[in-house]
C-alpha positions as protocol buffer text, in pm:
chain_id: "A"
residue {
  index: 1
  type: MET
  ca { x: 1749 y: -2200 z: 147 }
}
residue {
  index: 2
  type: GLY
  ca { x: 1895 y: -2239 z: -202 }
}
residue {
  index: 3
  type: SER
  ca { x: 2029 y: -1920 z: -357 }
}
residue {
  index: 4
  type: ILE
  ca { x: 1833 y: -1682 z: -133 }
}
residue {
  index: 5
  type: THR
  ca { x: 2122 y: -1552 z: 74 }
}
residue {
  index: 6
  type: ALA
  ca { x: 2092 y: -1172 z: 82 }
}
residue {
  index: 7
  type: ASP
  ca { x: 2110 y: -1042 z: 438 }
}
residue {
  index: 8
  type: TRP
  ca { x: 1774 y: -867 z: 419 }
}
residue {
  index: 9
  type: GLN
  ca { x: 1606 y: -1186 z: 295 }
}
residue {
  index: 10
  type: LEU
  ca { x: 1759 y: -1390 z: 576 }
}
residue {
  index: 11
  type: ASP
  ca { x: 1636 y: -1125 z: 817 }
}
residue {
  index: 12
  type: PHE
  ca { x: 1286 y: -1161 z: 669 }
}
residue {
  index: 13
  type: PHE
  ca { x: 1295 y: -1540 z: 715 }
}
residue {
  index: 14
  type: ALA
  ca { x: 1409 y: -1499 z: 1076 }
}
residue {
  index: 15
  type: ALA
  ca { x: 1121 y: -1259 z: 1140 }
}
residue {
  index: 16
  type: LEU
  ca { x: 872 y: -1509 z: 997 }
}
residue {
  index: 17
  type: GLU
  ca { x: 1011 y: -1781 z: 1222 }
}
residue {
  index: 18
  type: GLU
  ca { x: 989 y: -1550 z: 1523 }
}
residue {
  index: 19
  type: LYS
  ca { x: 622 y: -1488 z: 1440 }
}
residue {
  index: 20
  type: GLY
  ca { x: 559 y: -1861 z: 1404 }
}
residue {
  index: 21
  type: ILE
  ca { x: 475 y: -1830 z: 1033 }
}
residue {
  index: 22
  type: THR
  ca { x: 579 y: -2139 z: 837 }
}
residue {
  index: 23
  type: PHE
  ca { x: 725 y: -2092 z: 489 }
}
residue {
  index: 24
  type: LYS
  ca { x: 909 y: -2271 z: 212 }
}
residue {
  index: 25
  type: GLU
  ca { x: 1112 y: -2160 z: -86 }
}
residue {
  index: 26
  type: ASP
  ca { x: 955 y: -2186 z: -430 }
}
residue {
  index: 27
  type: SER
  ca { x: 1155 y: -2306 z: -729 }
}
residue {
  index: 28
  type: ARG
  ca { x: 1178 y: -1947 z: -854 }
}
residue {
  index: 29
  type: GLN
  ca { x: 1443 y: -1889 z: -584 }
}
residue {
  index: 30
  type: THR
  ca { x: 1332 y: -1538 z: -484 }
}
residue {
  index: 31
  type: LEU
  ca { x: 981 y: -1638 z: -384 }
}
residue {
  index: 32
  type: VAL
  ca { x: 856 y: -1797 z: -64 }
}
residue {
  index: 33
  type: LEU
  ca { x: 522 y: -1964 z: 5 }
}
residue {
  index: 34
  type: LEU
  ca { x: 372 y: -1891 z: 346 }
}
residue {
  index: 35
  type: ASP
  ca { x: 165 y: -2104 z: 578 }
}
residue {
  index: 36
  type: LYS
  ca { x: -27 y: -2359 z: 365 }
}
residue {
  index: 37
  type: GLY
  ca { x: 91 y: -2216 z: 34 }
}
residue {
  index: 38
  type: GLN
  ca { x: -203 y: -1985 z: -33 }
}
residue {
  index: 39
  type: VAL
  ca { x: 8 y: -1671 z: 10 }
}
residue {
  index: 40
  type: ALA
  ca { x: 338 y: -1602 z: -166 }
}
residue {
  index: 41
  type: VAL
  ca { x: 594 y: -1327 z: -112 }
}
residue {
  index: 42
  type: ASN
  ca { x: 819 y: -1230 z: -402 }
}
residue {
  index: 43
  type: LEU
  ca { x: 1144 y: -1090 z: -263 }
}
residue {
  index: 44
  type: VAL
  ca { x: 1273 y: -805 z: -479 }
}
residue {
  index: 45
  type: SER
  ca { x: 1634 y: -702 z: -418 }
}
residue {
  index: 46
  type: LEU
  ca { x: 1757 y: -359 z: -519 }
}
residue {
  index: 47
  type: GLN
  ca { x: 2062 y: -506 z: -691 }
}
residue {
  index: 48
  type: ARG
  ca { x: 1853 y: -692 z: -949 }
}
residue {
  index: 49
  type: ASP
  ca { x: 1765 y: -556 z: -1293 }
}
residue {
  index: 50
  type: ILE
  ca { x: 1392 y: -619 z: -1300 }
}
residue {
  index: 51
  type: ASP
  ca { x: 1128 y: -588 z: -1570 }
}
residue {
  index: 52
  type: PRO
  ca { x: 801 y: -452 z: -1423 }
}
residue {
  index: 53
  type: GLU
  ca { x: 596 y: -657 z: -1668 }
}
residue {
  index: 54
  type: LYS
  ca { x: 753 y: -978 z: -1537 }
}
residue {
  index: 55
  type: LEU
  ca { x: 644 y: -897 z: -1182 }
}
residue {
  index: 56
  type: ILE
  ca { x: 293 y: -816 z: -1302 }
}
residue {
  index: 57
  type: ALA
  ca { x: 280 y: -1143 z: -1499 }
}
residue {
  index: 58
  type: LEU
  ca { x: 409 y: -1337 z: -1198 }
}
residue {
  index: 59
  type: GLN
  ca { x: 132 y: -1202 z: -979 }
}
residue {
  index: 60
  type: THR
  ca { x: -128 y: -1282 z: -1246 }
}
residue {
  index: 61
  type: ASP
  ca { x: 3 y: -1638 z: -1283 }
}
residue {
  index: 62
  type: TYR
  ca { x: -22 y: -1702 z: -910 }
}
residue {
  index: 63
  type: GLN
  ca { x: -365 y: -1542 z: -891 }
}
residue {
  index: 64
  type: LYS
  ca { x: -487 y: -1797 z: -1146 }
}
residue {
  index: 65
  type: LYS
  ca { x: -370 y: -2066 z: -902 }
}
residue {
  index: 66
  type: ASN
  ca { x: -569 y: -1895 z: -622 }
}
residue {
  index: 67
  type: ILE
  ca { x: -244 y: -1789 z: -456 }
}
residue {
  index: 68
  type: TYR
  ca { x: -226 y: -1435 z: -316 }
}
residue {
  index: 69
  type: LEU
  ca { x: 116 y: -1301 z: -424 }
}
residue {
  index: 70
  type: VAL
  ca { x: 271 y: -979 z: -296 }
}
residue {
  index: 71
  type: HIS
  ca { x: 595 y: -809 z: -397 }
}
residue {
  index: 72
  type: LEU
  ca { x: 824 y: -720 z: -107 }
}
residue {
  index: 73
  type: TRP
  ca { x: 1103 y: -481 z: -203 }
}
residue {
  index: 74
  type: GLU
  ca { x: 1425 y: -471 z: -6 }
}
residue {
  index: 75
  type: ASP
  ca { x: 1384 y: -104 z: 88 }
}
residue {
  index: 76
  type: ILE
  ca { x: 1026 y: -156 z: 208 }
}
residue {
  index: 77
  type: TRP
  ca { x: 1139 y: -438 z: 436 }
}
residue {
  index: 78
  type: LYS
  ca { x: 1424 y: -229 z: 577 }
}
residue {
  index: 79
  type: THR
  ca { x: 1209 y: 79 z: 642 }
}
residue {
  index: 80
  type: ARG
  ca { x: 862 y: -69 z: 716 }
}
residue {
  index: 81
  type: ARG
  ca { x: 944 y: -405 z: 877 }
}
residue {
  index: 82
  type: HIS
  ca { x: 674 y: -389 z: 1147 }
}
residue {
  index: 83
  type: GLN
  ca { x: 409 y: -285 z: 896 }
}
residue {
  index: 84
  type: VAL
  ca { x: 512 y: -558 z: 649 }
}
residue {
  index: 85
  type: LEU
  ca { x: 476 y: -827 z: 914 }
}
residue {
  index: 86
  type: GLY
  ca { x: 142 y: -679 z: 1017 }
}
residue {
  index: 87
  type: ARG
  ca { x: 14 y: -685 z: 659 }
}
residue {
  index: 88
  type: ILE
  ca { x: 128 y: -1043 z: 609 }
}
residue {
  index: 89
  type: GLY
  ca { x: -40 y: -1147 z: 933 }
}
residue {
  index: 90
  type: SER
  ca { x: -361 y: -983 z: 816 }
}
residue {
  index: 91
  type: ILE
  ca { x: -350 y: -1157 z: 477 }
}
residue {
  index: 92
  type: LEU
  ca { x: -293 y: -1492 z: 651 }
}
residue {
  index: 93
  type: GLY
  ca { x: -593 y: -1434 z: 878 }
}
residue {
  index: 94
  type: LEU
  ca { x: -386 y: -1417 z: 1196 }
}
residue {
  index: 95
  type: ASN
  ca { x: -545 y: -1097 z: 1328 }
}
residue {
  index: 96
  type: LYS
  ca { x: -754 y: -1083 z: 1642 }
}
residue {
  index: 97
  type: THR
  ca { x: -1108 y: -954 z: 1598 }
}
residue {
  index: 98
  type: LEU
  ca { x: -1262 y: -635 z: 1733 }
}
residue {
  index: 99
  type: HIS
  ca { x: -1630 y: -557 z: 1677 }
}
residue {
  index: 100
  type: GLY
  ca { x: -1703 y: -237 z: 1487 }
}
residue {
  index: 101
  type: ARG
  ca { x: -2047 y: -202 z: 1646 }
}
residue {
  index: 102
  type: LYS
  ca { x: -1871 y: -122 z: 1974 }
}
residue {
  index: 103
  type: ALA
  ca { x: -1666 y: 155 z: 1816 }
}
residue {
  index: 104
  type: LYS
  ca { x: -1728 y: 529 z: 1822 }
}
residue {
  index: 105
  type: VAL
  ca { x: -1641 y: 747 z: 1523 }
}
residue {
  index: 106
  type: LEU
  ca { x: -1438 y: 1053 z: 1618 }
}
residue {
  index: 107
  type: VAL
  ca { x: -1296 y: 1340 z: 1416 }
}
residue {
  index: 108
  type: ILE
  ca { x: -918 y: 1356 z: 1454 }
}
residue {
  index: 109
  type: ASN
  ca { x: -651 y: 1606 z: 1348 }
}
residue {
  index: 110
  type: GLN
  ca { x: -369 y: 1557 z: 1099 }
}
residue {
  index: 111
  type: ALA
  ca { x: -107 y: 1494 z: 1368 }
}
residue {
  index: 112
  type: GLU
  ca { x: -317 y: 1216 z: 1523 }
}
residue {
  index: 113
  type: ALA
  ca { x: -377 y: 1063 z: 1180 }
}
residue {
  index: 114
  type: ASP
  ca { x: -6 y: 1082 z: 1096 }
}
residue {
  index: 115
  type: HIS
  ca { x: 96 y: 909 z: 1419 }
}
residue {
  index: 116
  type: PHE
  ca { x: -150 y: 621 z: 1374 }
}
residue {
  index: 117
  type: LEU
  ca { x: -81 y: 566 z: 1005 }
}
residue {
  index: 118
  type: ARG
  ca { x: 297 y: 582 z: 1038 }
}
residue {
  index: 119
  type: GLU
  ca { x: 266 y: 291 z: 1280 }
}
residue {
  index: 120
  type: ASN
  ca { x: -8 y: 93 z: 1105 }
}
residue {
  index: 121
  type: HIS
  ca { x: -6 y: 156 z: 727 }
}
residue {
  index: 122
  type: LEU
  ca { x: 256 y: 33 z: 480 }
}
residue {
  index: 123
  type: GLN
  ca { x: 257 y: 368 z: 299 }
}
residue {
  index: 124
  type: ALA
  ca { x: 245 y: 573 z: 621 }
}
residue {
  index: 125
  type: SER
  ca { x: 27 y: 885 z: 622 }
}
residue {
  index: 126
  type: ALA
  ca { x: -96 y: 1148 z: 376 }
}
residue {
  index: 127
  type: LYS
  ca { x: -248 y: 1494 z: 395 }
}
residue {
  index: 128
  type: ALA
  ca { x: -628 y: 1491 z: 381 }
}
residue {
  index: 129
  type: LYS
  ca { x: -924 y: 1722 z: 442 }
}
residue {
  index: 130
  type: TYR
  ca { x: -1135 y: 1474 z: 640 }
}
residue {
  index: 131
  type: LYS
  ca { x: -985 y: 1254 z: 911 }
}
residue {
  index: 132
  type: PHE
  ca { x: -1181 y: 1005 z: 1122 }
}
residue {
  index: 133
  type: ALA
  ca { x: -1096 y: 734 z: 1372 }
}
residue {
  index: 134
  type: LEU
  ca { x: -1273 y: 444 z: 1536 }
}
residue {
  index: 135
  type: HIS
  ca { x: -1230 y: 425 z: 1913 }
}
residue {
  index: 136
  type: ILE
  ca { x: -1307 y: 124 z: 2131 }
}
residue {
  index: 137
  type: ASP
  ca { x: -1275 y: 171 z: 2508 }
}
residue {
  index: 138
  type: GLY
  ca { x: -1080 y: 491 z: 2452 }
}
residue {
  index: 139
  type: GLU
  ca { x: -825 y: 336 z: 2214 }
}
residue {
  index: 140
  type: MET
  ca { x: -786 y: 430 z: 1849 }
}
residue {
  index: 141
  type: VAL
  ca { x: -828 y: 109 z: 1646 }
}
residue {
  index: 142
  type: ALA
  ca { x: -878 y: 233 z: 1289 }
}
residue {
  index: 143
  type: VAL
  ca { x: -832 y: 550 z: 1084 }
}
residue {
  index: 144
  type: ALA
  ca { x: -969 y: 668 z: 749 }
}
residue {
  index: 145
  type: LEU
  ca { x: -866 y: 977 z: 552 }
}
residue {
  index: 146
  type: PHE
  ca { x: -1071 y: 1140 z: 277 }
}
residue {
  index: 147
  type: SER
  ca { x: -996 y: 1419 z: 30 }
}
residue {
  index: 148
  type: GLY
  ca { x: -1200 y: 1728 z: -39 }
}
residue {
  index: 149
  type: GLY
  ca { x: -1450 y: 1724 z: -325 }
}
residue {
  index: 150
  type: ARG
  ca { x: -1345 y: 1743 z: -687 }
}
residue {
  index: 151
  type: PRO
  ca { x: -1594 y: 1899 z: -933 }
}
residue {
  index: 152
  type: MET
  ca { x: -1682 y: 1665 z: -1221 }
}
residue {
  index: 153
  type: ASN
  ca { x: -1850 y: 1908 z: -1461 }
}
residue {
  index: 154
  type: ARG
  ca { x: -1843 y: 1658 z: -1748 }
}
residue {
  index: 155
  type: ILE
  ca { x: -2087 y: 1447 z: -1544 }
}
residue {
  index: 156
  type: GLY
  ca { x: -2300 y: 1725 z: -1395 }
}
residue {
  index: 157
  type: PRO
  ca { x: -2274 y: 2084 z: -1265 }
}
residue {
  index: 158
  type: ASP
  ca { x: -2311 y: 1981 z: -900 }
}
residue {
  index: 159
  type: TYR
  ca { x: -2133 y: 1645 z: -919 }
}
residue {
  index: 160
  type: ARG
  ca { x: -1855 y: 1599 z: -662 }
}
residue {
  index: 161
  type: SER
  ca { x: -1610 y: 1311 z: -642 }
}
residue {
  index: 162
  type: TYR
  ca { x: -1408 y: 1241 z: -327 }
}
residue {
  index: 163
  type: GLU
  ca { x: -1118 y: 1006 z: -256 }
}
residue {
  index: 164
  type: LEU
  ca { x: -1060 y: 759 z: 24 }
}
residue {
  index: 165
  type: VAL
  ca { x: -692 y: 836 z: 71 }
}
residue {
  index: 166
  type: ARG
  ca { x: -600 y: 595 z: 352 }
}
residue {
  index: 167
  type: PHE
  ca { x: -755 y: 328 z: 569 }
}
residue {
  index: 168
  type: ALA
  ca { x: -579 y: 120 z: 832 }
}
residue {
  index: 169
  type: SER
  ca { x: -665 y: -71 z: 1145 }
}
residue {
  index: 170
  type: LEU
  ca { x: -439 y: -134 z: 1441 }
}
residue {
  index: 171
  type: ILE
  ca { x: -173 y: -388 z: 1345 }
}
residue {
  index: 172
  type: GLY
  ca { x: -270 y: -733 z: 1463 }
}
residue {
  index: 173
  type: PHE
  ca { x: -644 y: -657 z: 1468 }
}
residue {
  index: 174
  type: THR
  ca { x: -935 y: -668 z: 1225 }
}
residue {
  index: 175
  type: VAL
  ca { x: -1226 y: -441 z: 1313 }
}
residue {
  index: 176
  type: THR
  ca { x: -1528 y: -623 z: 1172 }
}
residue {
  index: 177
  type: GLY
  ca { x: -1753 y: -370 z: 1005 }
}
residue {
  index: 178
  type: GLY
  ca { x: -1503 y: -94 z: 1077 }
}
residue {
  index: 179
  type: PHE
  ca { x: -1429 y: -5 z: 715 }
}
residue {
  index: 180
  type: SER
  ca { x: -1797 y: 21 z: 623 }
}
residue {
  index: 181
  type: LYS
  ca { x: -1875 y: 214 z: 943 }
}
residue {
  index: 182
  type: LEU
  ca { x: -1622 y: 485 z: 857 }
}
residue {
  index: 183
  type: LEU
  ca { x: -1742 y: 495 z: 495 }
}
residue {
  index: 184
  type: LYS
  ca { x: -2104 y: 539 z: 603 }
}
residue {
  index: 185
  type: TYR
  ca { x: -2011 y: 813 z: 850 }
}
residue {
  index: 186
  type: PHE
  ca { x: -1828 y: 1009 z: 580 }
}
residue {
  index: 187
  type: ILE
  ca { x: -2105 y: 956 z: 323 }
}
residue {
  index: 188
  type: ASN
  ca { x: -2376 y: 1073 z: 563 }
}
residue {
  index: 189
  type: LEU
  ca { x: -2169 y: 1378 z: 657 }
}
residue {
  index: 190
  type: VAL
  ca { x: -2055 y: 1496 z: 313 }
}
residue {
  index: 191
  type: HIS
  ca { x: -2304 y: 1339 z: 67 }
}
residue {
  index: 192
  type: PRO
  ca { x: -2056 y: 1270 z: -215 }
}
residue {
  index: 193
  type: ASN
  ca { x: -2175 y: 1163 z: -560 }
}
residue {
  index: 194
  type: ASP
  ca { x: -1901 y: 905 z: -571 }
}
residue {
  index: 195
  type: LEU
  ca { x: -1600 y: 793 z: -372 }
}
residue {
  index: 196
  type: MET
  ca { x: -1284 y: 670 z: -541 }
}
residue {
  index: 197
  type: SER
  ca { x: -978 y: 493 z: -406 }
}
residue {
  index: 198
  type: TYR
  ca { x: -665 y: 313 z: -521 }
}
residue {
  index: 199
  type: ALA
  ca { x: -533 y: -30 z: -426 }
}
residue {
  index: 200
  type: ASP
  ca { x: -156 y: -83 z: -450 }
}
residue {
  index: 201
  type: LYS
  ca { x: -105 y: -386 z: -676 }
}
residue {
  index: 202
  type: ASP
  ca { x: 222 y: -474 z: -501 }
}
residue {
  index: 203
  type: TRP
  ca { x: 18 y: -569 z: -195 }
}
residue {
  index: 204
  type: SER
  ca { x: -354 y: -575 z: -272 }
}
residue {
  index: 205
  type: LEU
  ca { x: -601 y: -761 z: -491 }
}
residue {
  index: 206
  type: GLY
  ca { x: -872 y: -510 z: -401 }
}
residue {
  index: 207
  type: ASN
  ca { x: -1084 y: -757 z: -205 }
}
residue {
  index: 208
  type: ALA
  ca { x: -1193 y: -506 z: 62 }
}
residue {
  index: 209
  type: TYR
  ca { x: -1321 y: -270 z: -205 }
}
residue {
  index: 210
  type: ASP
  ca { x: -1512 y: -544 z: -385 }
}
residue {
  index: 211
  type: LEU
  ca { x: -1684 y: -646 z: -62 }
}
residue {
  index: 212
  type: SER
  ca { x: -1783 y: -285 z: 13 }
}
residue {
  index: 213
  type: GLY
  ca { x: -1957 y: -222 z: -319 }
}
residue {
  index: 214
  type: PHE
  ca { x: -1678 y: -42 z: -505 }
}
residue {
  index: 215
  type: LYS
  ca { x: -1643 y: -109 z: -878 }
}
residue {
  index: 216
  type: LEU
  ca { x: -1307 y: -167 z: -1044 }
}
residue {
  index: 217
  type: VAL
  ca { x: -1285 y: 95 z: -1320 }
}
residue {
  index: 218
  type: LYS
  ca { x: -919 y: 105 z: -1417 }
}
residue {
  index: 219
  type: GLU
  ca { x: -591 y: -81 z: -1378 }
}
residue {
  index: 220
  type: SER
  ca { x: -290 y: 145 z: -1410 }
}
residue {
  index: 221
  type: PRO
  ca { x: 52 y: 33 z: -1539 }
}
residue {
  index: 222
  type: ALA
  ca { x: 373 y: 15 z: -1340 }
}
residue {
  index: 223
  type: VAL
  ca { x: 507 y: 353 z: -1227 }
}
residue {
  index: 224
  type: ALA
  ca { x: 874 y: 452 z: -1216 }
}
residue {
  index: 225
  type: ILE
  ca { x: 1001 y: 574 z: -879 }
}
residue {
  index: 226
  type: TRP
  ca { x: 1341 y: 699 z: -761 }
}
residue {
  index: 227
  type: LEU
  ca { x: 1486 y: 563 z: -438 }
}
residue {
  index: 228
  type: ASN
  ca { x: 1742 y: 756 z: -237 }
}
residue {
  index: 229
  type: ARG
  ca { x: 2008 y: 504 z: -139 }
}
residue {
  index: 230
  type: THR
  ca { x: 2090 y: 686 z: 184 }
}
residue {
  index: 231
  type: SER
  ca { x: 1745 y: 758 z: 325 }
}
residue {
  index: 232
  type: PHE
  ca { x: 1556 y: 478 z: 143 }
}
residue {
  index: 233
  type: LYS
  ca { x: 1288 y: 736 z: 63 }
}
residue {
  index: 234
  type: ARG
  ca { x: 1085 y: 668 z: -253 }
}
residue {
  index: 235
  type: THR
  ca { x: 997 y: 968 z: -473 }
}
residue {
  index: 236
  type: PHE
  ca { x: 811 y: 1005 z: -801 }
}
residue {
  index: 237
  type: THR
  ca { x: 1015 y: 1191 z: -1063 }
}
residue {
  index: 238
  type: HIS
  ca { x: 802 y: 1509 z: -1055 }
}
residue {
  index: 239
  type: ARG
  ca { x: 836 y: 1525 z: -675 }
}
residue {
  index: 240
  type: LEU
  ca { x: 1216 y: 1507 z: -661 }
}
residue {
  index: 241
  type: PRO
  ca { x: 1392 y: 1792 z: -476 }
}
residue {
  index: 242
  type: ALA
  ca { x: 1378 y: 2122 z: -666 }
}
residue {
  index: 243
  type: ALA
  ca { x: 1757 y: 2139 z: -703 }
}
residue {
  index: 244
  type: LEU
  ca { x: 1763 y: 1798 z: -874 }
}
residue {
  index: 245
  type: LEU
  ca { x: 1475 y: 1887 z: -1106 }
}
residue {
  index: 246
  type: ALA
  ca { x: 1654 y: 2208 z: -1203 }
}
residue {
  index: 247
  type: GLY
  ca { x: 1970 y: 2012 z: -1282 }
}
residue {
  index: 248
  type: MET
  ca { x: 1773 y: 1769 z: -1499 }
}
residue {
  index: 249
  type: LYS
  ca { x: 1587 y: 2033 z: -1698 }
}
residue {
  index: 250
  type: GLU
  ca { x: 1816 y: 2050 z: -2002 }
}
residue {
  index: 251
  type: LEU
  ca { x: 1909 y: 1679 z: -2004 }
}
residue {
  index: 252
  type: ASN
  ca { x: 1766 y: 1401 z: -2219 }
}
residue {
  index: 253
  type: LYS
  ca { x: 1619 y: 1090 z: -2056 }
}
residue {
  index: 254
  type: GLU
  ca { x: 1944 y: 890 z: -2046 }
}
residue {
  index: 255
  type: GLU
  ca { x: 2136 y: 1188 z: -1911 }
}
residue {
  index: 256
  type: GLN
  ca { x: 1870 y: 1245 z: -1645 }
}
residue {
  index: 257
  type: GLU
  ca { x: 1900 y: 885 z: -1527 }
}
residue {
  index: 258
  type: GLU
  ca { x: 2279 y: 912 z: -1510 }
}
residue {
  index: 259
  type: TYR
  ca { x: 2250 y: 1242 z: -1324 }
}
residue {
  index: 260
  type: LEU
  ca { x: 2018 y: 1088 z: -1063 }
}
residue {
  index: 261
  type: LEU
  ca { x: 2244 y: 785 z: -1020 }
}
residue {
  index: 262
  type: GLU
  ca { x: 2534 y: 1022 z: -955 }
}
residue {
  index: 263
  type: ASN
  ca { x: 2321 y: 1193 z: -690 }
}
residue {
  index: 264
  type: ASP
  ca { x: 2258 y: 870 z: -499 }
}
residue {
  index: 265
  type: TYR
  ca { x: 1921 y: 776 z: -651 }
}
residue {
  index: 266
  type: ILE
  ca { x: 1840 y: 440 z: -808 }
}
residue {
  index: 267
  type: PRO
  ca { x: 1535 y: 345 z: -1017 }
}
residue {
  index: 268
  type: VAL
  ca { x: 1262 y: 124 z: -869 }
}
residue {
  index: 269
  type: PHE
  ca { x: 891 y: 98 z: -946 }
}
residue {
  index: 270
  type: ASN
  ca { x: 555 y: -22 z: -826 }
}
residue {
  index: 271
  type: THR
  ca { x: 339 y: -260 z: -1027 }
}
residue {
  index: 272
  type: GLY
  ca { x: 57 y: -7 z: -1062 }
}
residue {
  index: 273
  type: ASN
  ca { x: -276 y: 51 z: -894 }
}
residue {
  index: 274
  type: LEU
  ca { x: -633 y: -70 z: -911 }
}
residue {
  index: 275
  type: LYS
  ca { x: -874 y: 224 z: -928 }
}
residue {
  index: 276
  type: TYR
  ca { x: -1209 y: 170 z: -759 }
}
residue {
  index: 277
  type: ILE
  ca { x: -1520 y: 389 z: -747 }
}
residue {
  index: 278
  type: LEU
  ca { x: -1819 y: 362 z: -515 }
}
residue {
  index: 279
  type: TYR
  ca { x: -2114 y: 521 z: -695 }
}
residue {
  index: 280
  type: LEU
  ca { x: -2369 y: 676 z: -459 }
}
């Protein structure tokens, strides 16, 4: 396999073989082409000094070739292995199909949402005001989370914008019409003026949003994140533990980075988000 010899990468290859997913190494050494070459996975090791713009450019280059490229970081593989394989299977079209017309929409609580999303979403769960699930034959097969309304007074005195915070279906399954069914249920219940959402550029080209009538309104740049080397937990700078933030308060940027490195944090990043809005 050329120079791709890191243990986590070898573990990834073994998992692909176990799933029956064919792959081959690209000349870039850290990139593998899956199945018939229409999907590529860029393997990002924590030991490498990486320029975010190069990863963004790499994804753009492959998109021009009609190749769907995702960035798989070492820590994501080690902490979300099952979800990574599920996402890859979905992208490759390996999912089994369930019919959304057979599903019932149910209101669920935060604990139920957390349990389902921890198992079935790459980014796990999030707190949300509105939580809904699709059930087929008594089994939860998809979950969607929505925020409360945000006043948009610059648009109008009664204008309210909401956010689709999470959506996931059961790993290994695609619920046809499930995404739109949950959207319609929420829209009919709450009557938002618009509904926004974000697609993670590391893993998504935003296709599901395009197909559901959302409009791409903004593409955000790469965002710096700090990774705890012990727990492999990713944290944005402003959400670091209070004790660390207090210790950083009087330091300049270089000193802050050194301070975090000394406290077992290393810098990583994502390649940004695609912001979508569904105008209603």
